[in-house]
C-alpha angles and dihedrals in degrees: 000000000000117000120188127187123189114190121193135172126031126129095308098036092224116155117228121195120192130173130190126190107206095186109128096006115138090235097044093126091057091051091049094050093047092046092053091052091047092056089066117094116270123253120290114252132094105053099182125091126284119310113260109268089001124134128253120204138202112198117193122185116182092329098318113113135195126180122210140162141202129302092017099069122129117231089253092051092049091048094047094046091050093047095048094047090050096045094046095047 
């Protein structure tokens, strides 16, 4: 499974693109379960635009994409984003 995260915004406005291929990893099933949850829309709540200096994300898992932004991330989206950014560093 290929998981891509594109992070934009923040104080500096620099775009960061990270991709992880989970094929063959010992914890591939964990990645897969988390990715499927992260593809669901985030929680309802803040209906305004993005938070000033906050991050916006585009998560793509095997061709399926969801866009989300702070502070409206689901727990699964937050966990997957963190894990991908750490793994792909």
